[in-house]
Steps between C-alpha positions, in 0.01 A plus 500: 500500500164651392421847635190374682346174616236528230760488221620141544577321173308201367628223274387169353723227647412264216638730231763705685812284536624715788259320731650158423846643566390638838339169600812309398726723708292592805556277807134525609345411165291181507324275254196726532695793351597295195357572159398133484263548792378840377436372148295208635287739709442712191430211265262303725322772699548807284679695776721779371843509672640846577829598665517832686848647545693820565734419208430714194439343157824424320707491820613186683222352711619517862172423677140401444186356651290279274120492506228338300202711407195291589174610340180340625135602499446281806792600721613833358809629324821494700878471487637187667864405552445220405192280443534134606854570624608405850716811519646772278770718650532860370842509330619827654821582683378830647187537712443859393477399134247229574299738721488745209365231267237381750380852571452558129296180470287602800417825326365309201284290733367818662408631155291189436723330242527183713305360793819427693864398473649197673861394555627164626860551615713226647695722738427867419275689742356832374585809701232713661563756225386250236160473673419135421312275743583143593202283410604136541803301615631154413781268595763438234728193511818407316744210534875564481632238257870566556561230766589151380205271409550280807498809722181621339334162545591492871344845541159372387241397757559131571139385511325743264766523227780242529262215573271595211789518254611150603139376476475631145825327409379171650174534307707549182296800393546588136657839437446713189615850419475737205247727332310267269127537453453158661681611817311828503170311483601280796601809697177679417272211601671494839478879523123489452472244782717712728328830429162338554616384845597861573163620365655708226484470121820397317702744295413457130694239306600779260705659781715190537533454127612861483763440767629195316520692173661804659757343731637228273783318678439704819177324596446142609200287592574202724254214556512203738283201409417152626386229257445766235281721722629853567521565876675836532647773282693825539591778257824696539663795322873578477650847528867580549611294804147421623251223438152636573228260611180659367224237494442164663212253509423145604239229539444512875388137504859395426695757700624222731723373215721807523462625144529871578805457725662283234449770234652770718800282579557427130470874432759579767742235375474622142534864605816416693648322197430802280652755739186669631536656845141558615167321486221753546191345658286811454254678723257355755202656674597574859193308617583187297690314771511176302669652195742700714597185691548305176754756377678526834550122499725538196735719700378814324581844635191710575440869458189716508403701193230765466297641213430873485231703327380852440235575602456234766293217353473124487576277204191400298610140554387509864175694476188356658324407177804303386518295816127427500522395137792268570350337806163427341569432134850354457445174695198394293540605136653263238865533399426658163282764661765560767763556229270748326448690825876518553552637151261788577591540868875557486493764229328736745696436821861548384 
C-alpha cells in the first residue's frame, strides 16, 4: 500500500488489461465498470476514464475505483464515478484502502485541481474518516429472474402488468429486436416524445450509436408496433448474469395497448432462456411515485442508494437554470432544435 493517501496510483482502464481482469472477477462489478461503457463515454463525450488504486504498477490489480474526468467551462472540472451511470461500486475489499484513496482525491480538490469528486456506490457507505457528504438518494430496483417463468408472471401486478401483457397479445402487437439503424431511429423518435413530456432534452443520437458500436451482442433495442407504427421501445445491456434496462420510451397516446409491458415480458422470457439471473430496472427519484410503483409491480426488490461528494455540492443536472430552461423551452421547440440542445446539454452535466 502507498505510504500516504496522496500517493495512490492512477491507471488508464482502456489500455491497462488489469482493469478488465478485475471487473471480470469482482462480484460487485457492473456493466458500468466495463470497458465497453467507459469507451463509449470517452468516444461520445470526451470524458477521460481513470482508475485510482492502491495496487502498484506491474503488480496484480486487487482494487480500484473508476472515475471519468469531466471538463466543462459551464459546470467546472470534476471527477465523477461515473457519468450517466445509475451506480458504480468502488471495487475494494478493505475500507481502509478505499479511505486512503478518497483522502488523496480530496487533497487534489482542495488544491484546486478539480471542483469536486462524486461517487455513486450501490451499497458502499463512506466512513466519517473519508469525509464525503451524501447529496442525493434514489431507489434502485432489480427483478430476480431465477424463479420459473410462470412463477414470475404470477408475481406481477394483475391489473397493471398481467392484464397489459394479455392486452398486447390480443392486439397482436408486432415485436422487433436488434441494433439496426432502422430500430434505433424508431427508438429515438419515441425517446424524443418521452423526454419532451418530461421537459428534458433527449440524449444525443450519437450516444446511442456509440453504445450500439461498443456493446455489440450485449446491447438490444426492442420495439413494439401496431399497424407499422412504433408504440414503445426499450434498450437493454447485458453484463455477466444481469440484463440492465437502461432506457425506455413510448407514445403515451397508445399506452393502453400494453406495448411497454409486452416488451419487458419478452425481455424477461429471453433472459430466462439465456441463463440470466437478474433484470436491473435502474434508479428512480424518490419523489417519482409513478415510476417507483411501475417497477414494484414487476415484483422488483427495492433498495435505497446514495451519491456522495466532496465538498458537498449538487449535480449540475439539477441546478436552477437547468430546470428553468427545461420547463420553458423544451415543450415548444421543434424536434431538430431539441436534439441539438441535447447534444450540447449532456456533455456538460455528466
